[in-house]
C-alpha positions in Angstrom: 16.7 -15.2 65.7 13.6 -14.0 63.7 15.7 -11.5 61.9 18.3 -14.1 61.0 15.7 -16.5 59.9 14.0 -13.9 57.7 17.3 -12.9 56.2 18.2 -16.5 55.4 14.7 -17.2 53.9 15.0 -14.1 51.7 18.4 -15.1 50.5 17.2 -18.7 49.8 14.2 -17.4 47.9 16.3 -15.0 45.9 18.7 -17.9 45.1 15.9 -20.1 43.7 14.4 -17.2 41.8 17.8 -16.5 40.3 18.3 -20.1 39.1 14.7 -20.7 37.9 15.7 -19.3 34.5 13.4 -18.7 31.6 10.3 -20.6 30.4 10.1 -21.4 26.7 6.6 -22.3 25.4 6.3 -23.8 21.9 2.9 -23.5 20.3 1.7 -25.2 17.1 -1.0 -23.2 15.2 -0.3 -25.0 11.9 -3.0 -27.3 10.5 -0.4 -30.2 10.5 1.9 -31.7 13.1 5.3 -30.0 13.7 8.3 -31.8 15.3 10.3 -29.1 17.1 14.0 -29.6 17.4 16.2 -28.1 20.2 19.9 -27.5 20.2 21.5 -25.8 23.2 24.4 -25.7 25.6 22.5 -27.6 28.2 19.5 -30.0 28.1 15.9 -28.6 28.6 14.4 -32.1 29.1 14.0 -32.9 25.4 15.9 -32.2 22.2 13.0 -33.1 19.8 9.3 -34.1 20.1 6.0 -34.1 18.3 3.6 -31.2 18.6 0.1 -31.8 17.2 -2.0 -28.9 15.8 -3.2 -26.7 18.7 -0.7 -28.3 21.0 1.8 -26.5 23.3 4.8 -27.6 25.4 6.9 -25.7 27.9 10.5 -26.0 29.0 12.5 -24.4 31.7 16.0 -23.1 30.7 18.7 -22.2 33.3 20.3 -18.8 33.4 23.0 -18.3 30.7 21.4 -20.9 28.4 21.9 -20.4 24.7 20.5 -22.4 21.9 18.0 -22.5 19.1 14.6 -24.0 18.3 13.1 -24.9 14.9 10.2 -26.8 13.4 10.6 -30.0 11.5 7.9 -31.0 9.0 6.8 -34.1 7.1 8.4 -36.4 9.6 7.9 -40.2 9.4 9.2 -43.3 11.3 10.2 -46.2 9.0 8.7 -49.2 10.7 11.2 -51.6 9.1 14.4 -49.7 9.9 13.3 -47.7 12.8 14.7 -44.5 11.2 13.0 -41.2 11.9 13.4 -38.7 9.1 11.8 -35.3 8.2 11.2 -33.6 4.9 12.4 -30.2 6.3 14.6 -29.3 9.3 15.8 -32.9 9.8 18.6 -33.0 12.4 20.2 -36.2 11.1 19.9 -38.1 14.4 17.5 -40.7 12.9 15.4 -40.3 16.0 12.7 -37.9 17.2 15.3 -36.5 19.7 18.0 -34.5 17.9 20.6 -35.4 20.5 22.9 -32.5 20.0 22.5 -32.2 16.2 21.3 -29.1 14.4 18.8 -28.5 11.7 19.6 -29.3 8.1 19.0 -26.2 5.9 16.7 -24.8 4.9 15.0 -24.2 8.3 13.6 -21.2 10.1 15.5 -20.8 13.4 14.6 -19.1 16.7 17.9 -18.3 18.5 18.4 -17.2 22.1 21.2 -16.2 24.5 19.6 -16.0 28.0 21.4 -13.6 30.4 22.3 -14.4 34.0 20.4 -12.7 36.8 19.4 -9.2 35.8 21.2 -9.1 32.5 19.8 -8.9 29.0 18.6 -11.8 26.9 19.3 -11.7 23.1 17.0 -13.3 20.6 16.3 -13.4 16.9 14.5 -15.4 14.2 16.9 -16.3 11.4 16.4 -17.0 7.8 20.1 -17.2 7.1 19.9 -21.0 6.7 16.7 -20.6 4.6 13.1 -21.0 5.5 10.7 -23.9 6.1 8.0 -22.7 8.4 6.3 -19.5 9.7 7.5 -18.7 13.2 7.3 -15.8 15.7 8.8 -15.2 19.1 7.0 -13.2 21.8 8.5 -12.1 25.1 6.3 -11.8 28.2 6.9 -10.6 31.7 10.3 -8.9 31.0 11.7 -5.4 31.1 13.2 -3.5 28.2 12.0 -3.2 24.6 11.0 -6.9 24.4 9.6 -6.7 20.9 7.9 -9.6 19.0 10.0 -10.9 16.1 9.8 -13.5 13.5 8.3 -14.3 10.1 4.6 -14.8 9.8 4.7 -14.7 6.0 4.6 -18.0 4.0 7.8 -17.6 2.0 7.3 -21.0 0.5 4.6 -19.5 -1.7 6.8 -16.8 -3.1 10.1 -18.7 -3.2 12.0 -18.4 -6.5 12.3 -21.6 -8.5 16.1 -21.6 -8.0 15.7 -21.7 -4.2 12.6 -23.9 -4.0 12.8 -27.3 -2.3 10.7 -30.1 -3.8 7.2 -29.0 -4.5 7.4 -26.1 -2.2 8.2 -27.6 1.2 11.0 -25.1 2.0 13.0 -22.2 0.5 16.8 -22.4 0.4 19.1 -19.5 1.2 21.1 -18.2 -1.7 24.2 -19.5 0.1 22.9 -23.0 0.2 21.6 -22.8 -3.4 24.7 -21.3 -5.1 27.5 -21.8 -2.5 29.5 -18.7 -3.5 31.4 -16.4 -1.2 29.3 -13.3 -1.9 26.1 -15.2 -1.0 27.7 -17.0 2.0 29.7 -14.0 3.4 32.9 -16.0 3.3 36.4 -15.5 1.9 36.8 -12.0 0.6 33.2 -11.3 1.6 33.6 -12.3 5.3 33.1 -8.8 6.8 30.1 -6.5 7.1 31.8 -4.0 4.7 32.2 -6.6 1.9 29.2 -8.8 2.4 26.0 -6.9 1.4 22.4 -7.9 1.0 21.6 -9.8 -2.2 18.4 -9.8 -4.3 17.4 -13.0 -2.5 18.1 -11.8 1.1 16.2 -8.6 0.3 13.2 -10.7 -0.8 13.3 -12.4 2.6 13.7 -9.1 4.4 10.8 -7.5 2.6 8.5 -10.4 3.6 9.9 -10.7 7.1 11.4 -7.3 8.1 12.4 -8.3 11.7 14.1 -11.6 10.7 17.8 -12.1 9.9 18.0 -12.3 6.1 21.8 -12.7 5.7 24.8 -13.0 8.0 25.4 -9.3 8.8 21.8 -8.3 9.2 22.2 -7.5 12.9 20.9 -3.9 13.2 17.2 -4.7 12.5 17.1 -8.4 13.5 18.6 -8.8 17.1 16.3 -8.1 20.0 16.8 -7.8 23.8 14.8 -8.2 26.9 15.5 -8.8 30.6 13.9 -11.5 32.8 11.3 -12.6 30.2 9.6 -15.8 29.3 9.3 -16.6 25.6 6.5 -18.1 23.4 7.6 -19.6 20.0 4.6 -20.0 17.7 4.6 -22.0 14.5 2.2 -20.8 11.8 1.1 -17.8 13.9 -1.2 -16.5 11.1 -2.9 -19.8 10.5 -6.7 -19.6 10.0 -7.2 -23.2 11.0 
């Protein structure tokens, strides 16, 4: 009976460990509030919230979760209409919760595909939809290469005028700014062989070498780890 009990207990513990999934922790090191948005294939308990300077919040994701995180900035609630809007990264839900809606470009994106038990996670930080906020992703407790990735440079300060949003709140991608096939990797440019880096994506890549700079920038921008937890930090180089 003791052997049977021990075997059942081990199986039960292994089951719960297998379904416990991955912990995501979002940290705000900016000198201003950030309103993270979350879009994924299953709920993590929230799809949008406010994170004050110095604040942190964690979420548990199930195995095989995939989705993205981003930071919204300059958010306000209209007391008359009740509409919640943000200067950058707005998800168009009119609420603090994004409720299944993604970020309006330009926005810096942290993207994840979490493996099932014992299989690799894939993660990246993408500037394909433009840039609005410094962000890095750090993996802890996993096995494999598990490198830190992201963009700690302030691209808003070096954004060309033709990509600049407002007075420098964000920096558009060339695709959003010009909407041409060669910049959007569409039409005749919809393959890795025909869509090449542009002068704009190369500027992003030089500032943030580990981030996606255009649609086919896979080789130096996608990272893997197995069984890790992840910390997503906004404004990691802040001197606040």
